[in-house]
C-alpha positions in Angstrom: -109.2 193.7 176.1 -110.7 196.7 174.3 -111.5 196.9 170.6 -108.5 199.1 169.9 -106.2 196.6 171.5 -107.8 193.8 169.5 -107.1 195.8 166.3 -103.4 196.1 167.3 -103.2 192.4 168.0 -104.5 191.6 164.5 -102.2 194.0 162.8 -99.2 192.6 164.6 -100.3 189.0 163.8 -100.6 190.0 160.1 -97.0 191.4 160.1 -95.5 188.3 161.9 -97.3 186.0 159.5 -95.9 187.8 156.5 -92.4 187.5 158.0 -92.4 183.9 159.2 -94.7 182.1 156.8 -92.9 179.1 155.1 -89.9 179.2 157.5 -88.5 175.6 157.7 -86.7 175.2 161.0 -89.8 174.7 163.2 -89.9 178.4 164.1 -92.5 179.2 161.5 -95.9 181.0 161.5 -97.7 177.9 162.7 -95.4 177.6 165.7 -96.4 181.2 166.5 -100.1 180.4 166.1 -99.8 177.4 168.5 -97.9 179.4 171.1 -100.4 182.3 170.7 -103.4 180.0 171.2 -101.8 178.3 174.2 -100.8 181.7 175.7 -104.4 182.8 175.4 -105.6 179.6 177.1 -103.0 179.8 179.9 -103.2 183.6 180.3 -107.0 183.4 180.8 -106.7 180.5 183.3 -104.0 182.3 185.3 -105.7 185.8 185.1 -102.8 187.5 183.2 -102.9 190.7 181.1 -104.0 189.1 177.8 -102.9 192.1 175.7 -99.3 191.8 176.8 -99.4 188.0 176.7 -100.8 188.0 173.1 -98.3 190.6 171.9 -95.3 188.7 173.4 -96.5 185.4 172.1 -96.8 186.8 168.6 -93.4 188.5 168.6 -91.3 186.0 170.7 -89.6 184.6 167.6 -89.6 187.6 165.4 -85.8 187.4 165.4 -84.7 184.3 167.4 -81.2 184.6 168.8 -80.4 181.1 167.4 -80.5 182.6 163.9 -78.6 185.8 164.8 -75.2 184.4 166.0 -76.4 184.1 169.6 -77.4 187.8 169.8 -80.4 187.9 172.1 -80.9 191.6 171.8 -82.1 191.5 168.1 -85.5 190.0 168.9 -86.5 192.7 171.5 -85.1 195.4 169.2 -87.3 194.4 166.3 -90.3 193.7 168.5 -89.9 197.3 169.9 -90.0 198.7 166.3 -93.2 196.8 165.5 -94.9 197.8 168.7 -94.0 201.5 168.4 -95.2 201.5 164.8 -98.6 200.3 166.0 -98.7 202.9 168.8 -98.5 200.4 171.7 -98.0 202.2 175.1 -94.5 202.5 176.4 -95.4 200.4 179.5 -96.8 197.5 177.5 -93.9 197.7 175.0 -91.3 197.5 177.8 -93.1 194.5 179.3 -93.3 192.6 175.9 -89.6 193.3 175.2 -88.5 192.2 178.6 -90.4 188.9 178.1 -88.8 188.3 174.7 -85.4 189.0 176.1 -85.7 186.5 178.9 -87.8 183.7 177.6 -85.5 181.4 175.6 -83.9 178.3 177.0 -80.1 178.9 177.0 -78.6 175.7 178.4 -79.4 173.2 181.1 -77.3 175.0 183.7 -78.6 178.5 182.8 -81.5 180.0 184.8 -84.1 181.8 182.7 -86.7 182.8 185.3 -89.5 185.2 184.4 -90.2 188.2 186.6 -93.9 188.7 185.6 -96.9 186.4 185.4 -97.3 187.4 181.7 -93.7 186.3 181.0 -94.3 183.0 182.8 -97.4 182.4 180.7 -95.6 183.1 177.3 -92.5 181.1 178.3 -94.7 178.1 179.3 -96.6 178.3 176.0 -93.4 178.3 174.0 -91.9 175.4 176.0 -95.1 173.4 175.7 -94.7 173.6 171.9 -91.2 172.2 172.3 -92.3 169.0 173.9 -94.8 166.2 173.0 -95.5 165.0 169.5 -95.1 168.4 167.9 -91.9 168.9 169.9 -90.4 165.7 168.5 -91.3 166.8 165.0 -89.9 170.3 165.5 -86.7 168.9 167.0 -85.9 166.8 163.9 -87.0 169.7 161.6 -84.4 172.0 163.3 -81.8 169.3 163.3 -82.2 168.8 159.6 -82.1 172.6 159.1 -78.8 172.7 160.9 -77.5 169.6 159.0 -77.0 167.7 162.2 -76.9 163.9 162.4 -80.0 162.2 163.8 -78.1 160.2 166.4 -74.5 159.2 167.1 -74.0 156.6 170.0 -70.5 157.9 170.5 -71.6 161.4 171.3 -73.1 161.8 174.7 -75.4 164.6 175.8 -73.8 167.7 177.4 -75.5 169.8 180.2 -74.4 173.2 178.9 -73.5 175.7 181.6 -73.6 178.9 179.6 -75.6 180.4 176.7 -72.4 180.5 174.6 -71.7 176.8 175.2 -75.3 175.9 174.3 -75.2 178.1 171.2 -72.0 176.5 169.9 -73.3 172.9 170.4 -73.6 170.8 167.3 -74.7 167.6 169.0 -76.9 165.1 167.3 -80.7 165.7 167.4 -81.4 162.9 169.9 -79.1 164.5 172.4 -81.3 167.6 172.3 -84.0 165.6 174.2 -81.6 165.1 177.1 -80.0 168.6 176.9 -83.3 170.5 176.8 -86.7 168.9 176.1 -86.8 166.4 178.9 -85.9 169.2 181.4 -88.8 171.4 180.4 -91.5 169.7 182.4 -90.0 170.6 185.7 -89.3 174.2 184.5 -92.9 175.1 183.8 -94.1 178.2 185.8 -97.9 178.0 185.9 -100.2 175.4 187.3 -102.0 175.1 183.9 -98.7 174.4 182.0 -97.5 171.9 184.6 -100.6 169.8 184.1 -100.3 170.0 180.2 -96.6 169.2 180.3 -97.1 165.8 182.0 -98.7 164.0 179.0 -96.3 165.6 176.5 -93.3 164.6 178.6 -94.6 161.0 178.9 -95.0 160.8 175.1 -91.3 161.9 174.6 -90.1 159.2 177.0 -92.2 156.6 175.1 -90.9 157.9 171.8 -87.2 157.6 172.9 -87.8 154.2 174.3 -89.1 153.1 170.9 -86.4 154.9 169.0 -83.6 153.1 170.9 -85.3 149.7 170.6 -85.6 150.1 166.9 -82.0 151.4 166.7 -80.8 148.3 168.5 -82.9 146.1 166.2 -85.0 144.7 169.1 -88.4 145.4 167.5 
């Protein structure tokens, strides 16, 4: 990456930080930092275009569809405005916006396959932050943000077959592990992410086992 590109990355990072700092649903500035760092690590390991990878990682939650009534065009639109303001090339801008448009999980039965290596890297980085110890914490933070019950034994997980069905779901937080988080390990794209996902996945399984033992008063 050349010095001019590095300056652009820093300016975009400053702008995203200003917008997302203090956000309380688990989609805050520190989520962006973790995804950004992971994307740099995976992108380097997989020989991806780091300029595109870093921009997409920084902007991937600039306007998440979950907070805009399910409209997944808002994020790419705002990202495009930011990139054009900082004179990013049309080619790189289109690549970043395509990544942001396609990267979110939209239901167990919905395919969200990335066309480019850079898209795969950023999608993997975001999904890694959704699993493991931090993933558990973020899941409960989001559930509290949406005023959802922690667990209800009478409500079973649902394998949503459309984005609309997934978006309208108000299921308890524990169900989210079965509806999304435990599925992510097998949906990683890159070799690096697949290796990292194993341990994080195992931690969630152990956590759920402990949760249900405590729920049932066995320990």
